[in-house]
C-alpha positions in Angstrom: 211.0 194.6 72.3 208.0 196.3 70.6 208.7 199.1 68.1 208.1 202.6 69.4 204.7 204.0 68.5 204.6 206.0 65.2 204.9 209.7 65.6 201.7 211.9 65.8 201.7 213.5 62.5 199.3 216.3 63.7 202.0 217.5 66.2 205.0 217.3 63.6 206.4 220.4 62.0 207.2 220.4 58.3 211.0 220.2 59.1 210.3 217.0 61.3 208.2 215.5 58.6 210.9 216.1 56.0 213.6 214.5 58.3 211.3 211.4 58.9 210.8 211.2 55.2 214.5 211.2 54.4 215.0 208.5 57.0 212.1 206.6 55.2 209.9 206.5 58.4 206.7 207.2 56.8 203.6 208.4 58.7 201.0 205.8 59.4 198.6 206.9 56.6 196.9 203.5 56.4 195.6 204.0 60.0 194.1 207.4 59.3 190.4 207.5 58.3 189.4 211.2 58.2 186.5 212.6 56.3 186.9 213.2 52.6 187.3 217.0 52.0 187.3 217.3 48.3 190.1 217.6 45.6 193.6 218.9 46.3 193.9 220.6 42.9 197.0 218.5 42.4 198.1 216.0 39.8 201.1 213.6 39.2 202.0 213.5 35.6 203.2 210.2 34.0 206.8 211.5 34.0 206.5 212.0 37.9 206.1 215.8 37.9 203.7 217.0 40.6 201.4 219.9 39.8 199.4 222.2 41.9 196.7 224.2 40.2 198.3 223.5 36.8 201.8 224.6 37.8 204.6 222.3 38.5 205.8 222.0 42.1 209.5 223.0 41.8 210.5 222.4 45.4 211.5 218.8 45.5 211.3 219.0 49.4 207.5 219.7 49.0 207.1 216.8 46.6 208.9 214.5 49.1 206.7 215.7 51.8 203.5 215.2 49.9 204.7 211.7 48.8 204.9 210.6 52.4 201.1 211.3 53.0 200.1 209.7 49.7 197.8 206.7 49.8 195.9 204.5 47.4 192.3 203.8 48.3 190.6 200.3 47.8 188.7 201.8 44.9 192.0 202.7 43.2 191.9 206.4 43.8 194.9 208.2 45.2 194.5 210.6 48.1 196.6 212.8 50.3 195.7 212.1 53.9 196.4 213.5 57.3 194.7 212.6 60.6 192.1 215.3 59.9 191.5 215.5 56.1 191.6 213.5 53.0 192.0 215.1 49.5 191.9 213.4 46.1 195.0 213.8 43.9 194.9 212.9 40.1 197.6 210.3 39.0 198.1 209.9 35.3 199.9 206.6 35.5 201.9 205.7 38.7 202.6 208.2 41.6 206.4 207.4 41.4 209.0 206.9 38.8 212.0 204.6 39.2 214.9 206.6 38.0 217.9 204.6 39.0 218.9 201.0 39.4 221.7 199.5 41.5 222.4 195.8 41.1 224.6 193.3 43.1 225.2 189.6 42.4 224.3 187.4 39.5 221.6 185.1 38.6 219.4 183.8 41.4 221.6 185.6 44.0 221.1 189.0 42.4 219.7 192.0 44.4 218.1 195.0 42.7 217.5 198.3 44.4 215.7 201.3 42.8 215.9 205.1 43.6 212.6 206.8 42.9 212.1 210.3 41.7 211.3 211.3 45.4 214.7 209.7 46.5 212.9 206.9 48.2 214.8 203.6 48.0 213.0 200.3 47.2 214.6 196.9 46.8 212.7 194.6 44.6 211.6 191.3 46.4 208.5 189.2 46.8 206.8 192.2 48.7 208.1 194.8 46.2 207.5 193.0 43.0 208.1 193.9 39.4 205.3 193.6 36.9 205.2 194.3 33.1 202.2 195.4 31.0 202.1 195.5 27.2 200.3 198.6 25.9 199.8 200.0 22.4 202.6 202.4 22.9 205.1 199.7 24.1 205.9 197.9 27.4 205.2 199.4 30.8 207.2 198.1 33.6 206.2 198.8 37.3 207.7 198.3 40.8 205.4 198.0 43.8 206.4 200.6 46.3 203.9 200.4 49.2 200.1 200.2 49.9 199.2 199.2 46.3 201.2 202.2 44.9 203.7 201.6 42.1 206.6 203.3 40.4 206.7 203.4 36.6 210.2 202.1 35.7 211.9 204.8 33.6 213.1 203.9 30.1 216.7 204.0 30.8 216.2 201.8 33.9 214.0 199.4 32.0 216.7 199.1 29.4 219.2 198.1 32.1 216.6 195.5 33.4 216.2 194.1 29.8 220.0 193.8 29.4 220.2 191.9 32.7 217.3 189.6 31.6 218.8 188.7 28.2 222.1 187.9 29.9 220.3 185.5 32.4 219.3 183.1 29.6 216.1 182.3 31.4 212.9 181.3 29.7 211.0 183.5 29.8 213.5 186.3 30.0 213.5 188.0 33.5 215.4 189.2 36.5 216.1 187.9 40.0 216.0 190.0 43.2 216.3 188.8 46.7 215.3 185.3 45.8 212.2 186.3 43.7 212.1 185.9 39.9 210.3 188.5 37.8 209.5 187.4 34.2 209.7 190.4 31.9 206.5 189.6 30.1 202.9 190.8 30.6 201.1 188.8 33.2 
C-alpha cells in the first residue's frame, strides 16, 4: 500500500505544522524549488541558538517550526524553503546540536539514539552516521541528521561516546549502533 501523499505545506496552519514536526513528519522540502528571495536575517550559532536580526529566538516552538523547513543546498548553503520562497540562513557550524544520548545493548549489538536541541530524535545507523573531525580547538563530533545536515554532538554527549568507545576495546576506538561501526578518529 503506497504511503499517503505528503501534506501541502502552503495550506497548513502554523499549529498543524508544529503538530507534524512533533510527530517528525517533515514537509517535503527536498521537492520544493521556489525562486531564491534573499536572506532571512537569521543565523544559527555554533551552540544551536537561532537568531533573527541579531536577537535570539526565545520561542522553542518557532525554532522547531523553522527547523522543519531547513534544507542544505548542493553548494553547502543552508536555506529556509517553502513552496513559494527560499531564503538563506547563516549556520556557524552545524544547524543542530545533539544534546542527549540514549544507549541500549553492548558491543556490536548496541543502539544509540540522540535527542537534538530541536527535540528531533535520530538513531545512529548507516544512514545517520557519526563522523569526527580534529580541529585546532579540539575534536568535533557530528551526527548526520538528514539531507546533508548534521548535528554537532555536545561536549557532555561526546564524553559519553568516548567512555563507550574506550570500554569497547576496539582498535581504533569507536562505537557501534544498529550494526554500523563508527571509529572515533578523524576520517
